[in-house]
N, C-alpha and C positions, 0 to 999 in steps of 0.2 A: 491904192492899198491892196496888199496881197489878200488872198482868201484863206491863207493858212491860219487856223484858229489860234494856236499858241503864240505865233508871231504877233498877231493883232493884240492879244492880251498883254503881251510884254510892251508893245508900242504904247498902249493906252496908259499904263502906269509910269512908263518912262516920260511920256509927255506931261503927265500931271506932276511928276517929280520936278521937272525943270520949269514948268510954266504956270502951275496953279499956285496962287499966293497962299492958299489955306492948307497946302500939303504939309503933312508931318510924316517922318519916317516911322514905320516902313510897311510897305505892302508885302504880305506873305501869300504865297500861292495856295490856293484852296480849290474847292469844287462846290458849286452851288452855294454861294456865288464864286466867281473865278478868283477873287482876291479878298483877303481880310486885312484890315489895318487896325490893330489893337489899340494903338496910340490914339487914333481918331474914333475908335469904336465904330468903324465903318466897314460895311461889306460892299464890294464893287463887282458888278457883272459887266462883261464886255460883249458887244454884239455888233452886227452890221444891219443896216436898214435894207434888207433884202427879203424877197419872197423865197419860199423853200426851193424853187427850181433855179434861182439865179446863179448860185455858186457853181452848181453842176454844169450849167450851160456855159458859164464863163470858162471853166476848165476845159470843156469840150472844144470851144472855139480856139483857145490857146494851143491845144494839142493838134488840131487838124486844119488850122487856117491855111488856105492856099492849096489844099489837097484836092485831087479830082474825086468825082462822085464815087467811082469804083474803089477808091482808097478808104472811104469812110466805112466804119463798122455797120453791119446790117441793123444792129439794135438802135443806132442813132438815126438811120433812115426811117425806121419804124416809129421811133419816138417823136421826131421833129417833123417828118413828112414835108409838106409844102412850106413849112417855115424856114427850111434851109434855103439860103440865098446863094446863087451861083452866078459868076460872071466869067465869060470866056472858059467855061467848063471847070472852073475851080471854086471851091467853097470859101465864102467870105463872111458870112454872118448867119445868125439865127434870128428871124423876125419875131417880134413879140406876138403872143397869141391873144393878149388882152390889153389894148392900148389904154383903156380906162384905168387900169391898175399899174401902170408903168411909171408914174411920177414918184419922186422921192418922198413927197408928203404921205402918200398912201402907204408906201413901203415902211417909212419911219413909224407911222402909227400902228401898222400891222405888227412890226417887231416889238414896239413898246408894249402893246397889249399882251403879247406872248410872255414877255419878261415880267410884266406886272402880275400876271397869273402865277408864274413860278415863284415870285417873291412872296406871294401869299399862301403857297402850298408846299414848297420844297426847299426854299433857301434857308440857310442858317440865319437866325435873327440877330441883328446887331442894333445898336442905338440909332445909327444912321444907315441909310441905304443909298447907293449910287449906281447909275447906269451910264456906261460909256458907249455911245452909239456912233458908228461910222456911217455918215450919210454919203450917198452917191448922186448928187444933183447933176443934171446935165449942164447947168450954168450956175457957178458958185455965186454970181452976183445977184441972182434973183431968188435967193432963199428967203422964204417967208417964215422967219424964226418965231415971230410973235404968234402967228397962227398955230404953229406946231406947239409952242409953249402952252398956249391956252387949251389946245385940244388934249394934250397929255395931262394937264392939271385937272381938267374937267373929268377925264376918264378915271383918274385916281380917287376921286371923291367917293366912288362906290366900293373902295377897298379899305380894309383895316390897315394893312401895311402899304406904305407909299415910298416912292423914291424922293429923297430929299434933294439930291442933285442929279441932273441929267446932263451929261457932257456930249454935245453934238459936234463931232469932228467933221469939218467941211474942207479938209486938206490945208488950206491956208489960214483958216481961222477955226478956233474951237469956242463954241458958245456954251457958257456955263449957266444952265438953267437952275436957279436956286429957288426951290419951292417953299423954303422956310422964310425967306425974305421977299419972295415973289419978284425976283429980279432976273434979268438976263445980262450976263457980262461977256462981251466978246474978248477972246484972247487972240490977238492978231500975231501970227508967228513972225518973228524977226527974220531978216534975210539969212538964208542958209540953215535955218532951224529945222526945216522939214528934212533936209538931207542928213543933218546931224542925228535927229531922232530916229530916222529910219536905219541909219548905220548902227547906232547904239543898240536898237532893238534887235536887229539881225545878228549882231555880235553876241549879245546876251542869250539869244535864242539857242545857240549851239554851244553854250558853255557847260551845259549839263542837262539832266533829264527834267528839271523843274517839277519835282515831286511835291506833293502837298507838304507845306511847312517851310519851304525854301523862301528866304527873304530876298527881296530885290536889292536891298542895301548890301547884304552879305555877298551876293554874287558879284555886284559891281565892285565892291572893295577887294574881292579876291582876284578877279580877272582883269580889272581895269576897265576903262571906257572903250566904247566901240569905235575909236578913231584909229584902230589898228595897233595900238600900243598895249601890250600885255604886261601884267605885273608878275 
């Protein structure tokens, strides 16, 4: 998944539109939270299970992968120091500085806590609240969803405003954590669904400015779907 914020926000609501059985149109672009669905009386925030430094580091790696040390900016050499990994004189990776905090569970709980705090301090209040969280596990087959579900639920007990739904996007499956029913429902993406959703989201991303108040359904109806066919 890309690190571009708006693209991820659009991908999240597009995936819910096509795959979530409880979805009702339409999500409208907002700020704090990222989307409002008046039909469902739902506010939805979209985020990634990353630590503050992760996105910047990923962008740095993508930009300078394979470059020689002398081609790297001095600021990067100062920032990452011995964490820069070279082979045959070329840059290939940034080593983690804290292995204890590199697993997806820690990162998911960290990001969940940050969003939970904002839900109780700065988000527009709706009847229901949702969080769509992109996870980045090293192995998609070893995700302990039950453990994360329980940890997030326990954390919420200390707050007045809580997330009713948390959507955990694990690339090939989206886990719907329903805290009203205390259930976890896996949405296993059908064949080719990931490519379709990514194409649709990228297409819609560049259809306009996506200012506050713009509806997902309106943009989709106006420009067509992301399969390359414009209306």
